[in-house]
C-alpha positions in Angstrom: 5.5 -3.8 7.7 9.1 -2.9 8.6 9.7 -6.4 9.7 7.8 -7.8 6.8 10.1 -6.0 4.4 12.9 -8.5 5.2 10.7 -11.4 4.0 9.9 -9.4 0.9 13.5 -8.7 0.1 14.4 -12.4 0.2 11.6 -13.0 -2.4 12.6 -10.1 -4.6 9.3 -8.3 -3.8 8.9 -4.7 -3.1 6.6 -2.7 -0.8 5.5 0.9 -1.4 3.4 3.2 0.7 1.5 6.1 -0.7 0.8 8.8 1.8 -1.3 12.0 1.5 1.3 13.8 3.7 3.8 16.3 2.2 7.1 14.6 1.2 9.1 15.9 4.1 6.5 14.6 6.6 6.4 11.2 4.9 10.2 11.1 4.9 10.4 11.9 8.6 7.8 9.1 9.3 9.7 6.7 7.2 13.0 7.5 9.0 11.3 7.2 12.4 10.0 3.7 11.5 13.4 2.7 10.2 11.7 1.6 7.0 13.7 0.9 3.8 10.8 0.5 1.5 9.5 3.3 -0.7 7.3 6.1 0.6 5.5 8.1 -2.1 3.7 11.4 -1.4 0.3 12.3 -2.9 -0.1 15.5 -0.9 -2.1 17.0 -3.7 -4.4 14.0 -3.6 -4.4 13.4 -7.3 -4.0 9.6 -7.2 -6.8 9.1 -4.6 -9.1 11.2 -6.8 -8.2 9.2 -9.9 -8.6 5.9 -8.1 -11.9 7.1 -6.7 -11.0 6.1 -3.1 -12.1 9.4 -1.6 -14.4 9.7 1.4 -16.6 12.6 0.6 -19.1 12.1 3.5 -17.6 14.9 5.7 -17.8 18.3 3.9 -15.4 19.8 6.5 -12.6 17.4 5.3 -12.9 17.0 1.5 -10.9 14.5 -0.4 -9.9 12.2 2.6 -8.5 8.9 1.2 -9.7 5.5 2.3 -6.8 3.4 3.4 -6.6 0.8 0.6 -4.0 -1.9 0.2 -3.2 -3.5 -3.2 -1.3 -6.7 -4.1 0.2 -6.0 -7.5 2.1 -8.4 -9.9 5.3 -7.6 -11.8 3.2 -6.4 -14.8 1.5 -3.9 -12.4 -1.8 -5.8 -12.7 -3.8 -5.6 -9.5 -4.1 -9.0 -7.9 -6.2 -8.2 -4.9 -7.6 -5.1 -3.3 -8.2 -4.6 0.5 -10.6 -1.9 1.6 -9.1 -0.7 4.8 -11.8 1.8 5.6 -12.9 -0.6 8.2 -10.5 -2.4 10.5 -11.6 -5.8 9.3 -10.8 -4.8 5.7 -7.1 -4.4 6.3 -4.9 -7.2 5.2 -3.0 -9.3 7.8 0.6 -10.2 7.1 -0.6 -13.8 6.5 -3.0 -12.6 3.8 -0.2 -10.6 2.2 2.0 -13.7 2.3 -0.8 -15.8 0.6 -1.1 -13.1 -2.1 2.6 -13.2 -2.7 2.5 -17.0 -2.9 -0.4 -16.8 -5.5 1.5 -14.2 -7.5 4.7 -16.3 -7.5 2.8 -19.3 -8.8 1.1 -17.2 -11.4 4.2 -15.4 -12.7 6.9 -18.0 -11.8 5.3 -21.4 -12.0 8.6 -23.2 -11.9 
């Protein structure tokens, strides 16, 4: 994603990551990657509970979040959801490019 962010910048698109790590851990991870996109922290796991993307099958580790990916338009409407709980459900960079192409056509048809 750190290389993909350059493509996004050229197209005036933004990438954000939401982590369940505490803010200082997420910041260290972001710095280690050399990422310039936004890292948000949901260490209290409020968003994952509200979005109902919690895996509750393991009672020893409650409120573990499934790794979802969302393509979102400028009006914050969700365009596409990827369920990354399984490896095959995670989006490829090409799928994300196609989502961005579809969003550009939808919101900027010219």
